[in-house]
Residue frames as qw, qx, qy, qz and C-alpha x, y, z in Angstrom:
[[0.784, 0.496, 0.308, 0.212, -47.41, -7.80, -4.65],
 [0.240, 0.942, -0.155, 0.176, -45.50, -4.60, -4.82],
 [0.487, -0.717, 0.498, 0.004, -43.01, -5.91, -2.43],
 [0.850, 0.073, 0.496, 0.163, -42.53, -9.05, -4.50],
 [0.583, 0.774, 0.144, 0.200, -41.88, -6.90, -7.49],
 [0.077, -0.941, 0.307, -0.120, -39.33, -4.85, -5.69],
 [0.841, -0.416, 0.340, 0.058, -37.44, -7.91, -4.53],
 [0.836, 0.292, 0.189, 0.425, -35.50, -8.70, -7.68],
 [0.237, 0.863, -0.084, 0.438, -34.35, -4.98, -7.91],
 [0.539, -0.779, 0.272, -0.169, -33.29, -5.10, -4.23],
 [0.902, -0.177, 0.328, 0.218, -31.30, -8.35, -4.78],
 [0.683, 0.573, 0.093, 0.444, -29.65, -6.93, -7.99],
 [0.075, -0.926, 0.153, -0.336, -28.69, -3.86, -6.02],
 [0.736, -0.573, 0.362, -0.017, -27.04, -6.02, -3.32],
 [0.893, 0.159, 0.280, 0.314, -25.26, -8.10, -5.99],
 [0.432, 0.805, 0.000, 0.406, -24.03, -4.94, -7.63],
 [0.332, -0.878, 0.277, -0.206, -22.62, -3.63, -4.34],
 [0.838, -0.340, 0.388, 0.177, -20.78, -6.91, -3.77],
 [0.780, 0.468, 0.206, 0.361, -19.43, -6.81, -7.31],
 [0.156, 0.920, -0.086, 0.350, -18.10, -3.31, -6.70],
 [0.549, -0.751, 0.365, -0.032, -15.98, -4.55, -3.85],
 [0.874, 0.369, -0.197, 0.248, -12.64, -5.33, -5.27],
 [0.555, -0.743, 0.281, 0.245, -9.19, -5.60, -3.68],
 [0.492, 0.730, -0.468, 0.085, -5.81, -5.08, -5.26],
 [0.857, -0.448, 0.254, 0.013, -3.53, -7.86, -3.96],
 [0.570, 0.663, -0.466, 0.135, 0.14, -8.65, -4.38],
 [0.697, -0.589, 0.404, -0.072, 3.06, -10.59, -2.70],
 [0.758, -0.039, 0.516, 0.398, 4.79, -12.74, -5.38],
 [0.285, -0.116, 0.459, 0.834, 5.54, -11.76, -9.02],
 [0.020, -0.505, -0.676, -0.537, 1.94, -10.87, -9.78],
 [0.158, 0.183, 0.359, -0.901, -0.25, -7.85, -8.87],
 [0.116, -0.331, -0.840, -0.415, -3.90, -8.60, -9.34],
 [0.424, -0.161, 0.140, -0.880, -7.47, -7.20, -8.80],
 [0.081, -0.163, -0.977, 0.113, -9.75, -9.67, -6.92],
 [0.491, -0.294, -0.254, -0.780, -13.51, -9.46, -7.32],
 [0.181, -0.176, 0.806, -0.535, -14.93, -10.54, -4.06],
 [0.746, 0.118, 0.124, -0.644, -18.31, -11.49, -5.40],
 [0.942, 0.229, -0.210, -0.126, -16.82, -14.37, -7.29],
 [0.687, -0.565, 0.405, 0.211, -13.41, -14.67, -5.52],
 [0.794, 0.373, 0.309, 0.368, -11.78, -14.43, -9.05],
 [0.368, -0.372, 0.225, 0.822, -9.05, -12.38, -10.64],
 [0.455, 0.783, 0.421, -0.056, -10.34, -9.71, -13.02],
 [0.319, 0.901, -0.259, 0.143, -7.07, -7.89, -13.84],
 [0.864, -0.361, 0.138, 0.322, -3.45, -8.89, -13.55],
 [0.297, 0.898, -0.317, 0.075, 0.03, -7.48, -14.11],
 [0.875, -0.323, 0.168, 0.320, 3.35, -9.07, -14.19],
 [0.042, -0.818, 0.378, 0.432, 6.69, -7.25, -14.98],
 [0.454, -0.243, 0.771, 0.374, 7.96, -10.15, -16.95],
 [0.427, 0.536, 0.700, 0.199, 5.13, -9.73, -19.47],
 [0.143, 0.944, 0.159, -0.252, 5.57, -5.96, -19.97],
 [0.764, 0.343, 0.184, 0.515, 7.73, -5.13, -22.98],
 [0.076, 0.924, 0.028, 0.373, 7.97, -1.56, -22.11],
 [0.584, -0.763, 0.278, -0.002, 10.11, -2.33, -19.03],
 [0.277, 0.677, -0.681, -0.045, 13.80, -2.95, -19.77],
 [0.849, 0.025, -0.519, -0.101, 14.52, -6.59, -19.74],
 [0.459, 0.185, -0.641, 0.587, 17.18, -6.40, -17.02],
 [0.223, -0.259, 0.325, -0.882, 14.69, -4.42, -14.87],
 [0.726, -0.212, -0.413, -0.507, 11.84, -6.94, -15.03],
 [0.654, -0.087, -0.707, 0.257, 13.54, -9.25, -12.40],
 [0.085, 0.186, -0.429, 0.880, 13.18, -6.42, -9.83],
 [0.599, -0.185, 0.040, -0.778, 9.45, -7.35, -9.35],
 [0.451, 0.030, -0.891, -0.029, 9.83, -11.05, -8.19],
 [0.322, -0.418, -0.729, 0.435, 8.52, -10.25, -4.65],
 [0.130, -0.548, -0.204, -0.801, 5.91, -7.37, -4.73],
 [0.353, -0.311, -0.698, 0.539, 5.01, -5.81, -1.49],
 [0.166, 0.468, 0.295, -0.816, 2.89, -2.81, -2.30],
 [0.106, 0.351, 0.742, 0.561, -0.03, -2.36, -4.71],
 [0.036, -0.529, -0.441, 0.724, -1.65, 1.02, -4.04],
 [0.288, 0.718, 0.576, 0.265, -4.45, 2.66, -6.04],
 [0.199, -0.451, -0.072, 0.867, -3.75, 6.34, -6.94],
 [0.392, 0.676, 0.172, -0.600, -5.39, 9.00, -8.95],
 [0.361, 0.586, -0.467, -0.555, -5.98, 8.53, -12.55],
 [0.966, 0.047, 0.046, -0.248, -6.81, 4.82, -12.43],
 [0.490, 0.603, -0.599, 0.196, -3.29, 4.00, -11.81],
 [0.886, -0.459, -0.062, 0.020, -1.55, 1.60, -9.30],
 [0.009, 0.801, -0.567, 0.192, 1.76, 2.07, -7.50],
 [0.983, -0.082, -0.160, 0.036, 3.84, -1.13, -7.02],
 [0.059, -0.776, 0.614, -0.132, 6.93, -1.86, -5.09],
 [0.959, 0.047, -0.279, -0.015, 8.94, -4.96, -4.59],
 [0.655, -0.678, 0.310, 0.121, 11.47, -6.16, -2.00],
 [0.803, 0.139, 0.367, 0.449, 13.41, -7.36, -5.10],
 [0.364, -0.332, 0.129, 0.861, 14.30, -3.57, -5.57],
 [0.129, 0.308, 0.557, 0.760, 11.68, -2.35, -8.05],
 [0.175, 0.534, 0.449, -0.694, 9.03, 0.36, -8.04],
 [0.136, 0.198, 0.704, 0.668, 6.51, 1.09, -10.81],
 [0.367, 0.372, 0.225, -0.822, 3.49, 3.20, -11.78],
 [0.168, 0.127, 0.907, 0.366, 0.94, 1.26, -13.80],
 [0.442, 0.086, -0.177, -0.875, -1.98, 2.28, -15.94],
 [0.491, 0.039, 0.799, -0.344, -4.72, -0.01, -14.88],
 [0.718, 0.515, 0.134, -0.449, -6.82, 0.12, -18.09],
 [0.686, 0.605, -0.376, -0.152, -4.04, -0.77, -20.43],
 [0.938, -0.311, 0.028, 0.149, -1.61, -2.46, -18.06],
 [0.600, 0.633, -0.136, 0.470, 1.10, -0.36, -19.36],
 [0.648, -0.469, -0.212, 0.562, 3.93, 0.47, -17.05],
 [0.193, 0.944, 0.149, 0.222, 4.26, 4.35, -17.08],
 [0.012, 0.837, -0.442, 0.322, 7.21, 4.72, -14.87],
 [0.927, -0.179, -0.275, 0.182, 9.82, 2.44, -13.08],
 [0.028, -0.848, 0.416, -0.328, 12.56, 3.05, -10.54],
 [0.757, 0.020, -0.581, 0.296, 15.15, 1.20, -8.40],
 [0.295, -0.670, 0.393, -0.556, 15.36, 1.41, -4.69],
 [0.308, 0.222, -0.907, 0.183, 16.89, -1.39, -2.59],
 [0.163, -0.290, -0.887, 0.320, 14.30, -3.49, -0.80],
 [0.230, -0.165, -0.111, -0.953, 11.55, -1.14, -1.65],
 [0.051, -0.253, -0.934, 0.246, 8.41, -1.59, 0.44],
 [0.138, 0.768, 0.575, -0.245, 5.92, 1.20, -0.22],
 [0.255, 0.133, 0.297, 0.911, 5.38, 4.21, -2.44],
 [0.109, 0.758, 0.490, -0.417, 3.17, 7.31, -2.67],
 [0.370, 0.563, 0.389, 0.629, 2.24, 9.72, -5.37],
 [0.293, -0.538, -0.267, 0.744, 3.16, 13.28, -4.44],
 [0.311, 0.884, 0.208, -0.280, 2.12, 16.65, -5.85],
 [0.086, 0.834, -0.395, -0.374, 3.90, 17.90, -8.93],
 [0.860, 0.415, -0.280, -0.099, 4.36, 14.52, -10.54],
 [0.099, 0.576, -0.753, 0.303, 6.78, 13.12, -7.97],
 [0.887, -0.245, -0.355, -0.163, 6.82, 9.64, -6.26],
 [0.249, -0.643, 0.637, -0.344, 8.21, 8.79, -2.83],
 [0.878, 0.026, -0.470, -0.090, 9.46, 5.34, -2.18],
 [0.520, -0.669, 0.476, -0.235, 10.34, 3.88, 1.23],
 [0.734, 0.366, -0.569, 0.059, 13.18, 1.39, 1.00],
 [0.836, -0.529, 0.036, -0.140, 13.92, -1.14, 3.68],
 [0.520, -0.679, 0.487, 0.175, 17.04, -2.71, 5.13],
 [0.873, 0.412, 0.047, 0.258, 19.80, -3.41, 2.63],
 [0.605, -0.470, 0.107, 0.634, 23.56, -2.67, 3.14],
 [0.198, -0.148, 0.378, 0.892, 23.77, -0.88, -0.24],
 [0.151, -0.245, -0.483, -0.827, 20.90, 1.45, -1.29],
 [0.426, -0.528, -0.728, -0.100, 18.55, 0.63, 1.46],
 [0.380, -0.564, -0.484, 0.551, 17.25, 2.31, 4.52],
 [0.109, -0.094, 0.163, 0.976, 16.11, 5.45, 2.61],
 [0.357, 0.710, 0.518, -0.316, 13.16, 7.61, 1.54],
 [0.329, -0.109, 0.486, 0.802, 13.69, 8.57, -2.02],
 [0.411, 0.696, 0.241, -0.537, 11.83, 11.01, -4.29],
 [0.448, 0.071, 0.681, 0.575, 11.68, 10.20, -8.07],
 [0.294, 0.353, -0.235, -0.857, 10.41, 12.11, -11.14],
 [0.637, 0.240, 0.698, -0.224, 7.37, 10.26, -12.38],
 [0.565, 0.743, -0.084, -0.347, 7.86, 11.66, -15.84],
 [0.430, 0.676, -0.598, -0.011, 11.26, 9.97, -16.22],
 [0.959, -0.148, -0.241, 0.005, 11.86, 6.28, -15.43],
 [0.835, -0.075, -0.235, 0.491, 14.69, 5.73, -12.85],
 [0.239, 0.598, -0.141, 0.752, 15.32, 9.52, -12.26],
 [0.561, -0.536, -0.524, 0.352, 16.10, 10.04, -8.61],
 [0.103, 0.802, 0.057, 0.586, 15.79, 13.53, -7.30],
 [0.231, -0.637, 0.465, -0.571, 16.33, 13.29, -3.52],
 [0.768, -0.186, -0.610, 0.057, 16.92, 10.74, -0.85],
 [0.275, -0.667, 0.397, -0.568, 17.10, 10.84, 2.97],
 [0.131, 0.164, -0.928, 0.307, 17.88, 8.32, 5.79],
 [0.691, -0.248, 0.110, -0.670, 15.04, 6.04, 6.96],
 [0.133, -0.314, 0.928, -0.147, 15.85, 2.99, 8.75],
 [0.225, 0.232, 0.945, -0.045, 13.76, 0.00, 7.52],
 [0.328, 0.193, -0.134, -0.915, 11.52, 2.20, 5.29],
 [0.130, 0.217, 0.964, 0.083, 8.13, 0.48, 4.95],
 [0.136, 0.720, 0.670, -0.123, 5.33, 3.00, 4.60],
 [0.169, -0.055, 0.174, 0.968, 4.57, 6.23, 2.71],
 [0.060, 0.722, 0.689, -0.037, 1.21, 8.14, 2.98],
 [0.132, 0.253, 0.086, 0.955, 0.62, 11.74, 1.51],
 [0.093, -0.644, -0.632, 0.422, -1.66, 13.87, 3.83],
 [0.202, 0.527, 0.359, 0.744, -3.15, 16.58, 1.55],
 [0.354, -0.862, -0.328, -0.155, -5.06, 18.16, 4.52],
 [0.563, -0.763, 0.092, 0.304, -1.82, 18.74, 6.61],
 [0.483, 0.837, -0.250, 0.055, 0.49, 19.03, 3.47],
 [0.329, -0.615, 0.716, -0.042, 2.92, 16.41, 4.93],
 [0.740, 0.217, -0.622, -0.137, 4.29, 13.05, 3.80],
 [0.729, -0.493, 0.383, -0.282, 4.05, 10.46, 6.53],
 [0.598, 0.473, -0.647, 0.012, 6.83, 7.89, 6.35],
 [0.846, -0.457, 0.171, -0.218, 7.11, 4.75, 8.47],
 [0.385, 0.574, -0.712, 0.128, 10.42, 3.18, 9.37],
 [0.653, -0.099, -0.740, 0.123, 11.45, 0.36, 11.74],
 [0.375, -0.223, -0.585, 0.684, 11.66, 2.51, 14.80],
 [0.090, 0.460, 0.306, -0.828, 9.51, 5.64, 14.19],
 [0.316, 0.725, 0.580, 0.193, 6.83, 7.36, 12.22],
 [0.341, -0.274, 0.077, 0.896, 8.00, 10.56, 10.64],
 [0.394, 0.816, 0.421, -0.042, 6.30, 13.54, 8.86],
 [0.437, -0.165, 0.314, 0.827, 7.93, 15.67, 6.07],
 [0.284, 0.807, 0.176, -0.487, 7.10, 18.88, 4.44],
 [0.726, 0.462, 0.303, 0.410, 7.78, 19.40, 0.76],
 [0.278, -0.765, 0.131, 0.565, 10.69, 21.86, 0.21],
 [0.032, 0.521, -0.535, -0.665, 11.79, 23.69, -3.03],
 [0.627, 0.218, 0.743, -0.087, 9.13, 21.47, -4.65],
 [0.628, 0.735, 0.212, -0.142, 8.63, 23.35, -7.91],
 [0.081, 0.798, -0.556, -0.217, 12.40, 23.24, -8.67],
 [0.786, 0.325, -0.523, -0.063, 14.57, 20.51, -10.16],
 [0.350, 0.250, -0.749, 0.503, 16.02, 19.90, -6.58],
 [0.635, -0.552, -0.176, -0.512, 13.05, 19.13, -4.32],
 [0.218, 0.262, -0.816, 0.467, 13.64, 18.12, -0.71],
 [0.628, -0.551, -0.518, -0.180, 11.77, 16.49, 2.09],
 [0.037, 0.522, -0.457, 0.719, 12.11, 18.52, 5.24],
 [0.462, -0.257, -0.817, 0.230, 11.67, 16.52, 8.46],
 [0.319, -0.587, -0.037, -0.743, 8.94, 18.07, 10.68],
 [0.673, -0.444, 0.358, -0.472, 8.26, 15.42, 13.39],
 [0.449, 0.264, -0.854, 0.012, 9.41, 12.14, 14.59],
 [0.705, -0.375, 0.200, -0.567, 7.26, 9.73, 16.70],
 [0.046, -0.374, 0.920, -0.109, 8.71, 6.73, 18.38],
 [0.667, -0.128, -0.596, -0.427, 6.78, 3.53, 17.69],
 [0.632, -0.498, 0.373, -0.461, 5.24, 1.91, 20.73],
 [0.873, -0.107, 0.473, 0.055, 6.48, -1.40, 19.49],
 [0.152, -0.565, 0.574, 0.573, 9.40, -1.98, 16.99],
 [0.312, 0.082, 0.870, 0.371, 9.16, -3.17, 13.37],
 [0.418, 0.530, 0.153, -0.722, 6.95, -0.71, 11.63],
 [0.406, 0.067, 0.845, 0.341, 5.42, -2.45, 8.78],
 [0.163, 0.552, 0.641, 0.507, 2.26, -1.14, 7.09],
 [0.045, -0.385, -0.258, 0.885, 0.90, 2.37, 7.05],
 [0.062, 0.473, 0.651, 0.590, -2.42, 3.64, 5.73],
 [0.221, -0.096, 0.153, -0.958, -4.76, 6.58, 6.25],
 [0.129, 0.387, 0.885, -0.225, -8.06, 5.45, 7.88],
 [0.015, 0.452, 0.529, 0.718, -10.82, 6.92, 5.58],
 [0.347, -0.710, -0.358, -0.497, -12.85, 9.80, 7.14],
 [0.681, -0.686, -0.200, 0.160, -10.65, 10.13, 10.17],
 [0.046, 0.931, -0.348, 0.102, -7.63, 11.77, 11.47],
 [0.732, -0.431, 0.527, 0.019, -5.93, 8.41, 12.19],
 [0.503, 0.501, -0.675, -0.201, -3.32, 6.32, 10.40],
 [0.952, -0.255, 0.113, -0.130, -3.27, 2.64, 10.95],
 [0.129, 0.691, -0.705, 0.096, 0.25, 1.46, 11.76],
 [0.977, -0.139, -0.149, -0.067, 1.23, -2.23, 11.97],
 [0.111, -0.741, 0.645, -0.153, 4.30, -3.41, 13.98],
 [0.280, 0.271, -0.920, 0.034, 5.95, -6.61, 14.85],
 [0.103, -0.141, -0.925, 0.338, 3.55, -7.42, 17.69],
 [0.135, 0.591, 0.668, -0.431, 0.49, -5.34, 17.21],
 [0.198, 0.553, 0.464, 0.664, -1.60, -2.82, 15.23],
 [0.209, -0.482, -0.363, 0.770, -2.07, 0.76, 16.31],
 [0.199, 0.862, 0.395, 0.246, -4.06, 3.89, 15.51],
 [0.468, -0.130, -0.075, 0.871, -2.01, 7.05, 15.19],
 [0.051, 0.894, 0.388, -0.216, -3.80, 10.44, 15.89],
 [0.586, 0.392, 0.137, 0.696, -2.28, 12.86, 13.34],
 [0.098, -0.844, -0.052, -0.525, -3.35, 15.88, 15.35],
 [0.619, -0.754, 0.172, -0.139, -2.24, 14.76, 18.85],
 [0.345, 0.623, -0.690, 0.127, 0.70, 12.67, 17.84],
 [0.515, -0.338, 0.691, -0.379, -0.53, 9.67, 20.08],
 [0.400, 0.106, -0.875, -0.251, -0.63, 5.94, 19.43],
 [0.643, -0.172, 0.460, -0.588, -3.54, 3.87, 20.74],
 [0.309, -0.043, 0.940, 0.142, -4.17, 0.12, 20.18],
 [0.373, 0.001, -0.578, -0.726, -6.32, -0.71, 17.28],
 [0.661, -0.094, 0.391, -0.634, -9.79, -1.76, 18.67],
 [0.926, 0.206, -0.005, -0.316, -10.06, -4.72, 16.31],
 [0.834, 0.408, -0.328, 0.177, -6.48, -5.81, 15.57],
 [0.223, -0.779, 0.508, -0.291, -4.44, -5.04, 18.81],
 [0.585, -0.427, 0.685, -0.077, -2.00, -7.72, 19.86],
 [0.905, 0.381, 0.188, -0.026, -2.12, -9.40, 16.43],
 [0.477, -0.555, 0.494, 0.470, 1.54, -10.26, 15.51],
 [0.360, -0.140, 0.697, 0.604, 3.03, -9.98, 12.00],
 [0.441, 0.724, 0.500, -0.177, 0.13, -8.21, 10.34],
 [0.528, -0.008, 0.435, 0.729, 1.45, -7.26, 6.92],
 [0.054, -0.240, -0.389, -0.888, -1.40, -5.14, 5.55],
 [0.110, 0.527, 0.652, -0.533, -4.51, -3.34, 6.74],
 [0.005, -0.195, -0.501, -0.843, -7.16, -2.01, 4.52],
 [0.192, 0.468, 0.616, -0.604, -10.43, -0.11, 5.50],
 [0.227, 0.519, 0.651, 0.506, -13.12, 0.33, 2.79],
 [0.052, 0.074, -0.049, 0.995, -13.80, 4.09, 2.38],
 [0.468, -0.251, -0.260, -0.807, -17.68, 3.76, 2.29],
 [0.804, -0.331, -0.432, -0.239, -18.56, 0.55, 4.29],
 [0.290, -0.755, 0.473, -0.350, -15.78, 0.52, 6.68],
 [0.994, -0.098, 0.031, -0.031, -15.16, -3.13, 6.32],
 [0.299, -0.770, 0.559, 0.073, -11.69, -4.20, 7.40],
 [0.949, 0.276, -0.139, 0.058, -9.44, -6.45, 5.43],
 [0.217, -0.818, 0.533, -0.012, -6.05, -7.60, 6.56],
 [0.830, 0.288, -0.467, 0.102, -3.18, -10.05, 5.89],
 [0.586, -0.662, 0.436, -0.168, -1.58, -11.84, 8.86],
 [0.364, 0.537, -0.755, -0.095, 1.56, -13.66, 7.93],
 [0.970, -0.172, -0.113, -0.125, 1.49, -17.54, 8.40],
 [0.260, -0.764, 0.589, -0.050, 4.56, -17.96, 10.58],
 [0.473, -0.558, 0.149, 0.665, 7.38, -18.66, 9.85],
 [0.487, 0.424, 0.494, 0.583, 6.52, -17.32, 6.43],
 [0.075, -0.247, -0.072, 0.963, 6.36, -13.60, 5.47],
 [0.378, -0.012, -0.425, -0.822, 3.13, -14.18, 3.53],
 [0.477, 0.099, 0.700, -0.522, -0.26, -15.72, 3.83],
 [0.001, -0.133, -0.844, -0.519, -2.50, -17.81, 1.63],
 [0.107, -0.680, -0.725, -0.015, -5.75, -16.08, 2.93],
 [0.028, -0.385, 0.044, -0.921, -7.33, -12.66, 3.38],
 [0.229, -0.429, -0.760, 0.432, -9.13, -11.98, 6.73],
 [0.123, -0.511, -0.275, -0.805, -12.15, -9.66, 7.01],
 [0.103, -0.365, -0.690, 0.616, -13.95, -7.98, 9.94],
 [0.252, 0.502, 0.294, -0.773, -17.36, -6.20, 9.88],
 [0.903, -0.310, 0.123, -0.269, -18.47, -8.74, 8.90],
 [0.447, -0.526, 0.715, 0.107, -16.00, -11.50, 9.80],
 [0.911, 0.386, 0.034, -0.139, -14.85, -13.74, 6.95],
 [0.463, -0.532, 0.610, 0.363, -11.89, -15.70, 5.88],
 [0.730, 0.633, -0.049, -0.251, -11.06, -15.96, 2.16],
 [0.692, -0.298, 0.561, 0.342, -8.56, -18.74, 1.37],
 [0.590, 0.732, -0.214, -0.263, -6.65, -18.32, -2.05],
 [0.909, -0.177, 0.331, 0.178, -4.86, -21.51, -2.68],
 [0.773, 0.326, 0.204, 0.504, -1.48, -21.17, -4.15],
 [0.143, 0.880, 0.003, 0.452, -1.13, -17.38, -3.50],
 [0.587, -0.233, -0.358, 0.687, 1.55, -15.75, -1.41],
 [0.064, -0.876, -0.332, -0.345, -0.29, -12.63, -0.17],
 [0.501, -0.081, -0.307, 0.805, 1.50, -9.68, 1.35],
 [0.100, 0.221, 0.127, -0.962, -0.42, -6.43, 0.66],
 [0.120, 0.576, 0.768, 0.254, -4.03, -5.71, -0.04],
 [0.013, 0.222, 0.135, -0.966, -5.73, -2.48, -0.86],
 [0.420, 0.622, 0.617, -0.236, -9.45, -1.70, -1.50],
 [0.240, 0.181, 0.516, 0.802, -10.02, -0.51, -5.05],
 [0.211, 0.414, 0.309, -0.830, -12.21, 2.63, -4.88]]
């Protein structure tokens, strides 16, 4: 009888755990939070609906390609249509916005700065740019980064990892408490396969997950070595990888060729495919 009485509580706990599993997704003009328990949107942001963004700037978020949760219940967004933004999730208000040609990823840095990796574009692209998060559009520093696609702050090693089309780089913060901060190149690691695309830190490990044109890799931040990803090696055109920080569940987006996007999210551990009709998905991130 005691086991029967406990069963509803156990099932409720399982349901609660499932409901707590949410993903941020983007790829078209919308950034949204997806509740996996019901495969439904529970939060949404579109630049065209935000009055605090200058009207001429709202068109820079037509094709979003990064939607990264950061401290303070905020989300960093970038778009290949040249926009970058920091959003307060509770209110949906855009706290900061900036311009970088073909922006593909961003990261929140110490001291209220934001790094944006900008991809291939004849004017204003192929750069790694630092902005002041307190002042929209204020660019503080930039350096060359061909086909910039990824940015991850490594607090343990006090470096910014930045992914380009040919290599993975680490940068130290220089003159950071001044009005003229710089990123100082520390190391450059040639990619084992060209076309660097997504870059994330694997929770609880020294590894970064790196996707390229033809495969997915793990990069050891201490040894500087790349090894094939045990689950995703040899998968082509993987646009995003996300590893849940507590369960280890792996979610990823693999483009439906010849498109740059997919209409489904793939999962491993356990394996699952979640189709989302009508969506053009590019990036996904677990929401802590």
